[in-house]
DOVEXDO-138259 format. One record per residue: residue in one letter; x, y, z of N, C-alpha, C, O, CB in turn. Coordinates in nm, 2 decimals. Atoms other than C-alpha are relative to their C-alpha. Glycine has a CB too. Layout:
// residues N
mimar  n_px  n_py  n_pz  ca_px  ca_py  ca_pz  c_px  c_py  c_pz  o_px  o_py  o_pz  cb_px  cb_py  cb_pz
A  X  Y  Z  X  Y  Z  X  Y  Z  X  Y  Z  X  Y  Z .
...
END
This chain:
// residues 163
mimar  n_px  n_py  n_pz  ca_px  ca_py  ca_pz  c_px  c_py  c_pz  o_px  o_py  o_pz  cb_px  cb_py  cb_pz
M  0.09  -0.11  -0.02  -0.01  -0.01  0.02  0.11  0.14  -0.02  0.22  0.16  0.04  -0.07  -0.01  0.17 .
Q  -0.10  -0.13  0.01  0.13  0.35  -0.11  -0.06  0.11  0.11  -0.18  0.12  0.14  0.00  0.08  -0.18 .
H  0.04  -0.13  -0.10  0.11  0.64  0.14  0.08  0.14  -0.07  0.19  0.13  -0.14  0.06  -0.03  0.20 .
M  -0.04  -0.14  0.04  0.16  1.03  0.05  0.01  0.08  0.09  -0.07  0.07  0.18  -0.07  0.05  -0.08 .
V  -0.04  -0.10  -0.10  0.29  1.31  0.24  0.03  0.13  -0.11  0.09  0.11  -0.21  0.15  -0.05  0.09 .
D  -0.03  -0.11  0.07  0.30  1.65  0.09  0.09  0.11  0.09  0.05  0.15  0.19  -0.13  0.07  -0.05 .
Y  -0.08  -0.10  -0.09  0.58  1.89  0.22  0.02  0.12  -0.09  0.08  0.10  -0.20  0.13  -0.07  0.06 .
L  -0.01  -0.11  0.06  0.56  2.26  0.12  0.14  0.05  0.03  0.18  0.10  0.13  -0.10  0.09  0.04 .
S  -0.15  -0.06  0.01  0.94  2.34  0.03  -0.01  0.15  -0.04  -0.12  0.20  -0.06  0.10  -0.09  -0.11 .
P  -0.01  -0.14  0.07  1.08  2.69  -0.08  -0.03  0.00  -0.14  -0.05  0.10  -0.20  0.14  0.06  0.01 .
V  0.01  0.00  0.14  1.05  2.57  -0.42  -0.15  -0.05  -0.06  -0.18  -0.10  -0.17  0.13  -0.10  -0.06 .
G  0.12  0.08  0.04  0.68  2.46  -0.42  -0.03  -0.11  0.08  0.06  -0.14  0.16  0.01  -0.04  -0.13 .
M  0.07  0.12  -0.05  0.48  2.15  -0.30  0.04  -0.12  -0.06  0.02  -0.15  -0.18  -0.14  0.01  -0.01 .
I  -0.04  0.14  0.04  0.64  1.82  -0.30  -0.07  -0.10  0.03  -0.12  -0.12  0.15  0.12  -0.04  0.04 .
E  0.09  0.13  -0.06  0.46  1.51  -0.29  0.09  -0.15  0.01  0.15  -0.21  -0.08  -0.16  -0.03  -0.11 .
I  -0.10  0.11  -0.03  0.63  1.23  -0.14  -0.09  -0.14  -0.01  -0.20  -0.13  0.06  0.08  0.03  0.16 .
T  0.07  0.13  0.02  0.49  0.85  -0.23  0.10  -0.08  0.03  0.21  -0.07  -0.01  -0.07  -0.03  -0.13 .
G  -0.10  0.10  -0.04  0.63  0.57  -0.07  -0.08  -0.12  0.07  -0.20  -0.11  0.08  0.11  0.07  0.11 .
T  0.05  0.12  -0.05  0.55  0.21  0.09  0.05  -0.02  0.16  0.11  0.07  0.23  0.04  -0.11  -0.11 .
E  -0.07  0.03  -0.12  0.64  0.05  0.42  0.17  -0.02  -0.02  0.25  0.01  0.06  -0.07  -0.12  0.07 .
D  -0.14  0.02  0.03  0.98  -0.04  0.25  0.08  0.11  -0.06  0.21  0.10  -0.04  0.00  -0.09  -0.09 .
A  -0.09  -0.06  0.07  1.09  0.24  0.04  -0.09  0.12  -0.07  -0.21  0.10  -0.09  0.09  -0.10  -0.10 .
I  0.05  -0.13  0.07  1.02  0.59  -0.14  0.01  -0.04  -0.13  0.11  -0.09  -0.18  0.09  0.14  0.04 .
C  0.04  0.02  0.13  0.86  0.55  -0.49  0.01  0.13  -0.08  0.05  0.14  -0.19  -0.14  -0.05  -0.01 .
S  0.02  -0.16  0.09  0.83  0.94  -0.59  0.00  0.10  0.10  -0.05  0.10  0.21  -0.16  0.03  -0.09 .
I  -0.03  -0.12  -0.05  0.94  1.27  -0.51  -0.02  0.09  -0.11  0.06  0.11  -0.19  0.13  0.01  0.06 .
M  0.06  -0.10  0.11  0.74  1.51  -0.73  -0.04  0.11  0.04  -0.11  0.13  0.13  -0.10  -0.04  -0.06 .
F  0.06  -0.13  0.01  0.69  1.86  -0.78  -0.15  0.00  -0.03  -0.19  -0.08  -0.12  0.07  0.08  -0.11 .
S  0.16  -0.02  0.03  0.30  1.96  -0.77  -0.01  0.15  0.00  0.05  0.22  0.07  -0.10  -0.07  0.12 .
E  0.04  -0.16  0.03  0.17  2.30  -0.88  -0.11  0.02  0.11  -0.18  0.13  0.11  -0.08  0.04  -0.18 .
R  0.11  -0.01  -0.09  -0.09  2.25  -0.59  0.11  0.10  0.11  0.23  0.10  0.14  -0.08  -0.18  0.07 .
E  -0.05  -0.10  -0.09  -0.04  2.54  -0.33  -0.07  -0.08  0.16  -0.01  -0.05  0.26  -0.06  0.19  -0.04 .
E  0.07  0.01  -0.13  -0.28  2.37  -0.03  0.08  -0.16  0.04  0.10  -0.25  -0.05  -0.20  0.01  -0.01 .
I  -0.04  0.17  -0.03  -0.11  2.04  0.17  -0.14  -0.06  0.02  -0.23  -0.03  0.09  0.10  -0.03  0.16 .
E  0.11  0.08  -0.02  -0.35  1.78  0.12  0.03  -0.15  0.09  -0.06  -0.22  0.14  -0.05  -0.03  -0.16 .
H  -0.05  0.14  -0.06  -0.16  1.47  0.27  0.10  0.04  0.11  0.21  0.09  0.08  0.08  -0.11  -0.12 .
R  -0.09  -0.03  -0.13  0.00  1.53  0.62  0.05  -0.14  0.05  -0.01  -0.24  0.02  -0.09  0.09  0.13 .
V  -0.07  0.10  -0.08  0.22  1.30  0.83  -0.11  -0.05  0.10  -0.16  0.02  0.19  0.12  0.06  0.07 .
Q  0.11  0.06  -0.11  -0.03  1.07  1.03  0.08  -0.11  0.08  0.19  -0.15  0.04  -0.14  -0.06  -0.09 .
E  -0.04  0.11  -0.08  0.01  0.81  1.29  0.03  -0.11  -0.09  0.14  -0.16  -0.06  -0.08  -0.04  0.09 .
N  -0.03  0.11  0.08  0.00  0.54  1.03  0.09  0.00  -0.12  0.10  -0.09  -0.19  -0.11  -0.03  -0.04 .
T  -0.10  -0.03  0.11  0.26  0.71  0.78  0.10  -0.09  0.04  0.15  -0.10  0.16  0.05  0.16  -0.02 .
P  -0.12  0.09  -0.02  0.53  0.44  0.73  0.14  0.11  0.05  0.15  0.23  0.02  0.03  -0.08  -0.17 .
S  -0.13  -0.08  -0.06  0.87  0.56  0.91  0.09  0.03  -0.13  0.15  0.14  -0.14  0.09  -0.10  0.13 .
V  -0.08  -0.06  0.12  1.04  0.55  0.56  -0.05  0.14  -0.07  0.02  0.22  -0.13  -0.01  -0.10  -0.10 .
V  0.10  -0.15  0.06  0.79  0.83  0.44  0.05  0.11  0.11  0.12  0.21  0.08  -0.22  -0.03  0.02 .
Q  -0.04  -0.11  -0.11  0.85  1.01  0.77  0.14  0.05  -0.01  0.17  0.17  0.00  -0.02  -0.05  0.16 .
D  -0.16  -0.03  0.04  1.23  1.00  0.72  0.02  0.08  -0.13  0.09  0.18  -0.13  0.07  -0.14  -0.03 .
C  0.00  -0.09  0.13  1.18  1.13  0.37  -0.01  0.13  0.04  0.08  0.21  0.03  -0.10  -0.03  -0.10 .
Y  0.06  -0.13  0.00  0.97  1.42  0.46  0.12  0.06  0.11  0.14  0.18  0.08  -0.17  -0.01  0.06 .
H  -0.08  -0.06  -0.09  1.24  1.50  0.76  0.13  0.05  -0.07  0.19  0.16  -0.06  0.02  -0.09  0.11 .
Q  -0.12  -0.01  0.06  1.53  1.47  0.56  0.01  0.11  -0.12  0.10  0.18  -0.14  0.02  -0.12  -0.05 .
L  0.04  -0.13  0.10  1.38  1.69  0.27  0.02  0.14  0.08  0.07  0.25  0.04  -0.17  -0.02  -0.05 .
I  0.00  -0.15  -0.10  1.34  1.96  0.56  0.14  0.04  0.03  0.18  0.15  0.03  -0.08  -0.01  0.16 .
E  -0.15  -0.02  -0.04  1.70  1.91  0.65  0.07  0.05  -0.13  0.15  0.15  -0.14  0.08  -0.16  0.06 .
Y  -0.07  -0.03  0.15  1.81  1.94  0.28  -0.03  0.17  -0.01  0.07  0.25  -0.02  -0.10  -0.10  -0.15 .
F  0.05  -0.13  0.02  1.61  2.26  0.24  0.07  0.09  0.09  0.13  0.19  0.04  -0.13  0.00  0.02 .
N  -0.04  -0.08  -0.10  1.71  2.41  0.56  0.18  -0.03  0.00  0.24  0.02  0.10  -0.09  -0.07  0.15 .
G  -0.16  0.01  0.01  2.11  2.33  0.47  0.06  -0.09  0.07  0.19  -0.10  0.06  0.06  0.12  0.03 .
A  -0.07  0.08  -0.08  2.17  2.07  0.70  0.02  -0.16  -0.03  0.07  -0.25  0.04  -0.08  0.01  0.12 .
R  -0.02  0.11  0.07  2.17  1.77  0.47  0.03  0.01  -0.12  -0.03  0.10  -0.19  -0.10  -0.08  0.00 .
K  -0.03  0.01  0.13  2.35  1.68  0.17  -0.01  -0.15  -0.08  0.00  -0.17  -0.20  0.13  0.05  -0.01 .
V  0.00  0.14  0.06  2.32  1.28  0.15  -0.13  -0.04  0.05  -0.17  0.02  0.15  0.11  -0.11  0.04 .
F  0.15  0.05  -0.04  1.97  1.11  0.18  0.05  -0.16  0.04  0.15  -0.22  -0.01  -0.14  0.02  -0.16 .
T  -0.07  0.14  -0.06  1.99  0.76  0.37  -0.12  -0.09  0.00  -0.10  -0.21  0.03  0.06  0.01  0.16 .
F  0.11  0.10  0.02  1.62  0.61  0.32  -0.01  -0.07  -0.11  0.02  -0.02  -0.22  -0.12  0.06  0.02 .
P  0.01  0.09  0.12  1.56  0.34  0.10  -0.09  0.05  -0.15  -0.21  0.10  -0.13  -0.06  -0.13  0.06 .
I  0.06  -0.05  0.12  1.45  0.43  -0.26  -0.04  -0.10  -0.10  0.04  -0.19  -0.12  0.08  0.10  -0.07 .
W  0.01  0.09  0.12  1.29  0.24  -0.56  -0.07  0.05  -0.10  -0.19  0.07  -0.10  -0.07  -0.12  0.04 .
N  0.03  -0.05  0.10  1.28  0.37  -0.87  -0.01  -0.09  -0.13  0.08  -0.14  -0.19  0.09  0.09  -0.01 .
A  0.04  0.11  0.12  1.09  0.16  -1.15  0.05  0.05  -0.14  0.01  0.15  -0.19  -0.17  -0.02  -0.01 .
G  -0.04  -0.01  0.16  1.26  0.16  -1.49  0.05  -0.11  -0.06  0.04  -0.22  -0.01  0.10  0.10  -0.04 .
T  -0.08  0.12  0.10  1.45  -0.04  -1.76  0.11  0.01  0.06  0.14  0.10  0.13  0.01  0.02  -0.16 .
P  -0.14  0.01  -0.04  1.78  -0.13  -1.69  0.09  0.10  -0.04  0.19  0.14  0.02  0.04  -0.10  -0.04 .
F  -0.10  -0.14  0.02  1.92  0.16  -1.87  -0.02  0.12  0.08  0.07  0.18  0.12  -0.01  0.05  -0.13 .
Q  0.04  -0.08  -0.07  1.72  0.38  -1.70  0.04  0.02  0.15  0.06  0.13  0.21  -0.10  -0.03  -0.01 .
K  -0.03  0.02  -0.11  1.81  0.26  -1.37  0.18  0.04  0.01  0.24  0.10  0.10  -0.04  -0.14  0.03 .
N  -0.15  -0.04  0.01  2.17  0.28  -1.49  0.05  0.12  0.00  0.15  0.16  0.06  0.07  -0.05  -0.10 .
V  -0.03  -0.16  0.00  2.16  0.65  -1.56  -0.05  0.07  0.15  0.00  0.17  0.19  -0.11  0.08  -0.14 .
W  0.04  -0.06  -0.11  1.97  0.71  -1.23  0.09  -0.02  0.09  0.11  0.07  0.18  -0.12  -0.05  0.04 .
S  -0.09  0.04  -0.10  2.26  0.52  -1.03  0.10  0.11  -0.04  0.14  0.17  0.05  0.05  -0.15  0.01 .
A  -0.11  -0.10  0.04  2.51  0.75  -1.25  -0.05  0.14  0.08  0.04  0.19  0.15  0.01  0.02  -0.19 .
L  0.03  -0.13  -0.05  2.33  1.06  -1.12  0.03  0.03  0.14  0.07  0.14  0.17  -0.13  0.02  -0.01 .
T  -0.01  0.00  -0.13  2.34  0.97  -0.76  0.17  0.00  0.05  0.22  -0.01  0.16  -0.09  -0.14  0.05 .
S  -0.15  0.01  -0.04  2.73  0.97  -0.79  0.04  0.14  -0.04  0.16  0.16  -0.03  0.10  -0.12  -0.07 .
I  -0.02  -0.15  0.01  2.72  1.35  -0.88  -0.02  0.06  0.16  -0.12  0.06  0.22  -0.13  0.08  -0.12 .
S  -0.01  -0.07  -0.16  2.84  1.53  -0.53  -0.11  0.13  0.01  -0.13  0.21  -0.08  0.18  0.07  0.03 .
F  0.06  -0.13  -0.06  2.63  1.78  -0.36  0.07  0.12  -0.05  0.19  0.13  -0.01  -0.01  -0.01  0.15 .
G  -0.05  -0.14  0.03  2.70  2.12  -0.50  0.09  -0.02  -0.16  0.13  0.08  -0.23  0.11  0.04  0.15 .
E  -0.05  0.01  0.13  2.85  1.97  -0.84  -0.10  -0.03  -0.11  -0.22  -0.07  -0.10  0.10  -0.10  0.00 .
T  0.08  0.04  0.12  2.72  1.92  -1.18  0.05  -0.08  -0.12  0.17  -0.08  -0.13  -0.03  0.10  -0.05 .
A  -0.07  0.06  0.11  2.78  1.72  -1.49  -0.10  -0.01  -0.11  -0.22  0.03  -0.10  0.06  -0.14  0.02 .
T  0.06  -0.04  0.15  2.68  1.70  -1.86  -0.08  -0.15  -0.02  -0.06  -0.25  0.05  0.15  0.05  -0.15 .
Y  0.05  0.12  0.06  2.44  1.44  -2.05  0.12  -0.08  -0.06  0.11  -0.20  -0.04  -0.10  0.03  -0.11 .
K  -0.12  0.06  0.06  2.77  1.33  -2.21  0.09  -0.06  0.11  0.16  -0.16  0.07  0.07  0.09  -0.08 .
E  -0.06  0.04  -0.10  2.94  1.27  -1.89  -0.07  -0.12  0.06  -0.02  -0.23  0.08  0.02  0.10  0.09 .
I  0.10  0.13  -0.05  2.64  1.03  -1.77  0.03  -0.11  -0.11  0.05  -0.22  -0.08  -0.18  0.04  0.01 .
A  -0.01  0.13  0.11  2.67  0.84  -2.10  0.14  -0.05  0.00  0.17  -0.16  -0.03  -0.04  0.04  -0.15 .
V  -0.15  0.07  -0.02  3.04  0.80  -2.06  0.00  -0.09  0.14  0.04  -0.21  0.14  0.12  0.14  0.02 .
A  0.01  0.08  -0.14  2.99  0.70  -1.68  -0.05  -0.12  0.01  -0.03  -0.19  0.11  -0.05  0.05  0.08 .
I  0.08  0.12  0.00  2.75  0.42  -1.80  0.04  -0.09  -0.13  -0.02  -0.19  -0.18  -0.16  0.05  0.01 .
G  -0.09  0.09  0.11  3.00  0.29  -2.08  -0.10  0.00  -0.13  -0.12  -0.11  -0.18  0.04  -0.19  0.07 .
N  0.06  -0.01  0.11  2.77  0.43  -2.37  0.00  0.15  -0.01  -0.09  0.23  0.02  -0.13  -0.08  0.00 .
E  -0.01  -0.12  0.03  2.90  0.73  -2.48  -0.10  0.08  -0.11  -0.13  0.19  -0.11  0.13  0.00  -0.04 .
K  0.09  -0.04  0.08  2.68  0.75  -2.76  -0.15  0.00  0.02  -0.24  0.04  -0.06  0.03  -0.07  -0.10 .
S  0.12  -0.04  -0.03  2.38  0.74  -2.55  -0.05  0.16  0.05  -0.12  0.17  0.15  -0.03  -0.10  0.11 .
I  0.02  -0.16  -0.05  2.34  1.14  -2.50  -0.14  0.01  0.02  -0.19  0.03  0.12  0.05  0.11  -0.10 .
R  0.14  -0.04  0.04  2.01  1.17  -2.62  -0.10  -0.11  0.10  -0.19  -0.06  0.16  -0.03  -0.02  -0.18 .
A  0.05  0.10  -0.08  1.89  0.84  -2.43  0.01  0.05  0.14  -0.09  0.05  0.20  0.07  -0.13  -0.02 .
V  -0.03  -0.04  -0.13  2.04  0.96  -2.09  -0.09  0.13  0.02  -0.13  0.14  0.14  0.16  0.02  0.02 .
G  0.07  -0.10  -0.01  1.86  1.28  -2.15  -0.15  -0.03  0.03  -0.20  0.03  0.13  0.01  0.07  -0.11 .
N  0.11  0.06  -0.01  1.54  1.10  -2.18  -0.03  -0.07  0.13  -0.14  -0.04  0.19  0.00  -0.08  -0.10 .
A  0.00  0.07  -0.12  1.59  0.86  -1.89  0.00  0.11  0.12  -0.09  0.11  0.21  0.14  -0.09  0.01 .
N  -0.02  -0.11  -0.12  1.70  1.18  -1.66  -0.17  0.07  0.01  -0.24  0.10  0.11  0.14  0.13  -0.06 .
G  0.16  -0.05  -0.02  1.33  1.32  -1.77  -0.08  -0.09  0.05  -0.19  -0.04  0.08  -0.07  0.02  -0.13 .
K  0.08  0.10  -0.05  1.18  1.02  -1.63  0.02  -0.04  0.11  -0.06  -0.12  0.15  -0.01  -0.10  -0.06 .
N  -0.02  0.00  -0.12  1.33  1.03  -1.30  -0.11  0.02  0.11  -0.13  0.14  0.13  0.09  0.07  0.01 .
K  0.11  -0.06  -0.07  1.04  1.01  -1.05  0.07  0.03  0.14  -0.03  0.03  0.22  -0.15  -0.10  0.01 .
L  -0.07  -0.04  -0.11  1.28  1.09  -0.73  0.09  0.11  -0.01  0.21  0.10  0.00  0.07  -0.11  0.04 .
N  -0.05  -0.14  0.03  1.36  1.46  -0.78  0.07  0.01  0.12  0.03  -0.05  0.21  -0.11  0.11  -0.02 .
I  -0.07  -0.02  -0.09  1.63  1.59  -0.56  0.10  -0.13  0.06  0.22  -0.13  0.06  -0.10  0.07  0.08 .
V  -0.09  0.12  -0.05  1.74  1.26  -0.40  0.08  -0.06  -0.12  0.20  -0.08  -0.11  -0.09  -0.13  0.07 .
V  -0.09  0.05  0.13  1.85  1.11  -0.77  0.00  0.13  -0.07  -0.10  0.17  -0.13  -0.06  -0.13  -0.11 .
P  -0.02  -0.14  0.02  1.98  1.44  -0.85  -0.01  0.05  -0.14  0.09  0.09  -0.19  0.13  0.04  0.05 .
C  -0.01  -0.01  0.15  1.87  1.49  -1.21  0.02  0.18  -0.01  0.06  0.23  -0.11  -0.16  -0.08  -0.08 .
H  -0.01  -0.15  0.01  1.87  1.89  -1.14  0.13  0.03  0.01  0.16  0.15  0.02  -0.08  0.08  0.10 .
R  -0.16  -0.05  0.00  2.27  1.88  -1.14  0.03  -0.03  -0.15  0.15  -0.01  -0.20  0.12  -0.11  0.12 .
I  -0.07  0.04  0.15  2.28  1.77  -1.52  -0.03  0.14  -0.08  -0.14  0.19  -0.09  -0.10  -0.16  -0.09 .
I  -0.02  -0.12  0.08  2.36  2.07  -1.71  0.04  -0.04  -0.17  0.05  -0.16  -0.21  0.14  0.09  0.07 .
G  -0.03  0.01  0.14  2.43  2.12  -2.11  0.15  0.00  0.01  0.23  0.04  0.09  -0.06  0.13  -0.08 .
S  -0.16  -0.02  0.04  2.76  2.08  -2.24  0.06  0.14  -0.02  0.18  0.15  -0.01  0.02  -0.07  -0.13 .
N  -0.03  -0.13  0.00  2.78  2.43  -2.29  0.00  0.09  0.12  0.01  0.21  0.12  -0.07  0.05  -0.08 .
G  0.01  -0.04  -0.13  2.74  2.47  -1.91  -0.13  0.07  0.02  -0.14  0.12  0.13  0.12  0.09  0.03 .
K  0.12  -0.08  -0.01  2.38  2.64  -1.96  -0.11  -0.11  0.07  -0.10  -0.23  0.05  -0.05  0.05  -0.15 .
L  0.11  0.07  -0.07  2.07  2.50  -1.76  -0.06  -0.06  -0.11  -0.08  0.00  -0.22  -0.09  0.10  0.08 .
T  0.10  0.03  0.10  1.86  2.26  -1.96  -0.10  -0.04  0.06  -0.10  -0.03  0.19  0.03  -0.08  -0.09 .
G  0.13  0.01  -0.05  1.52  2.13  -1.92  0.01  -0.09  0.14  0.10  -0.17  0.17  -0.11  -0.07  -0.11 .
Y  0.03  0.06  -0.14  1.39  2.02  -1.58  -0.14  -0.02  0.00  -0.21  0.07  -0.03  0.05  0.09  0.13 .
G  0.14  0.03  -0.02  1.05  1.85  -1.52  -0.07  0.09  0.09  -0.19  0.12  0.07  0.00  -0.12  0.04 .
G  0.04  -0.10  -0.08  1.01  2.07  -1.22  -0.01  0.14  -0.03  -0.07  0.22  0.05  0.06  -0.01  0.08 .
G  0.01  -0.15  0.04  1.07  2.40  -1.42  0.13  0.05  0.04  0.17  0.05  0.15  -0.13  0.08  0.07 .
L  -0.12  -0.07  0.01  1.39  2.56  -1.49  0.03  0.08  0.12  0.15  0.09  0.17  0.00  0.08  -0.13 .
W  -0.05  -0.10  -0.12  1.37  2.81  -1.20  0.01  -0.09  0.10  0.11  -0.08  0.18  -0.10  0.13  0.04 .
R  -0.01  0.12  -0.11  1.31  2.50  -0.96  0.17  -0.04  -0.03  0.25  -0.03  0.06  -0.12  -0.15  -0.03 .
K  -0.17  0.03  0.02  1.67  2.38  -1.12  0.09  0.08  0.05  0.17  0.05  0.13  0.05  0.00  -0.13 .
E  -0.09  -0.13  -0.03  1.83  2.72  -1.09  0.01  0.01  0.14  0.12  0.02  0.19  -0.05  0.13  -0.06 .
W  0.02  0.00  -0.13  1.71  2.75  -0.74  0.08  -0.13  0.10  0.15  -0.11  0.21  -0.16  0.00  0.00 .
L  -0.07  0.10  -0.08  1.84  2.39  -0.62  0.13  0.00  0.02  0.18  0.00  0.13  0.00  -0.12  -0.04 .
L  -0.14  -0.02  0.01  2.17  2.43  -0.79  0.06  0.13  0.09  0.16  0.10  0.16  0.01  0.03  -0.15 .
Q  -0.01  -0.09  -0.08  2.19  2.78  -0.63  0.03  -0.04  0.16  0.13  -0.02  0.23  -0.11  0.07  -0.03 .
H  -0.02  0.04  -0.15  2.11  2.64  -0.27  0.13  -0.07  0.02  0.21  -0.03  0.11  -0.12  -0.10  0.05 .
E  -0.09  0.11  -0.01  2.36  2.36  -0.31  0.16  0.06  -0.01  0.25  0.01  0.05  -0.04  -0.11  -0.12 .
N  -0.10  -0.06  0.02  2.62  2.59  -0.44  0.05  0.09  0.12  0.16  0.09  0.17  -0.03  0.07  -0.12 .
V  -0.01  -0.09  -0.14  2.58  2.84  -0.13  0.06  -0.07  0.10  0.16  -0.02  0.16  -0.15  0.04  0.06 .
L  -0.02  0.07  -0.11  2.61  2.57  0.10  0.15  -0.03  -0.01  0.23  -0.01  0.07  -0.09  -0.11  0.01 .
T  -0.15  0.06  0.03  2.94  2.41  -0.06  0.09  0.12  0.00  0.20  0.09  0.04  0.01  -0.07  -0.15 .
N  -0.10  -0.10  0.01  3.11  2.76  -0.11  0.02  0.04  0.14  0.13  0.09  0.17  -0.04  0.11  -0.10 .
K  -0.02  -0.04  -0.16  3.03  2.83  0.29  0.08  -0.10  0.06  0.14  -0.07  0.16  -0.15  0.00  0.09 .
E  -0.08  0.13  -0.05  3.20  2.50  0.36  0.14  0.01  -0.04  0.23  -0.01  0.04  -0.05  -0.15  -0.07 .
N  -0.13  0.00  0.05  3.49  2.54  0.14  0.08  0.15  0.08  0.20  0.15  0.11  -0.01  0.00  -0.18 .
N  -0.07  -0.14  -0.04  3.55  2.93  0.28  0.03  -0.03  0.15  0.11  0.05  0.20  -0.10  0.14  -0.03 .
K  -0.02  0.02  -0.16  3.55  2.78  0.67  0.15  -0.08  -0.01  0.23  -0.08  0.09  -0.15  -0.12  0.08 .
N  -0.12  0.08  0.02  3.84  2.55  0.53  0.13  0.07  -0.01  0.23  0.01  -0.03  -0.01  -0.07  -0.12 .
END
């Protein structure tokens, strides 16, 4: 059975969907009202995701530790796995991901798989940019992508300046 919780983030509503075992979806919604709140029967994995997203947006979390389940083809899963290797505050290109999965000519297919990712932020498709360094499409909207990258860059730069 799937459970849903809404989180009103600085970049809009995020719908978290999960089971007792894993998070299946973290997607942006254009709704403005919270419809699904954490309840007594909300599975702990969904509650963990909710709290870890709050920590991420508050600048206190860079790595997520709850289990995820991303349904897709073997190729898509390879792309999504490669996305998780892009460090917080860093970016990569579609070509770099294609090379990372051992299929340098699959740049367009990588872009397509990136667009089918249902675990926004956690599987960081927002960290993919064009080979020219420009922002490219993002299912949640380019303004959200820009905000997320800026959020991560600010936190990374603060840490680097402390050292």
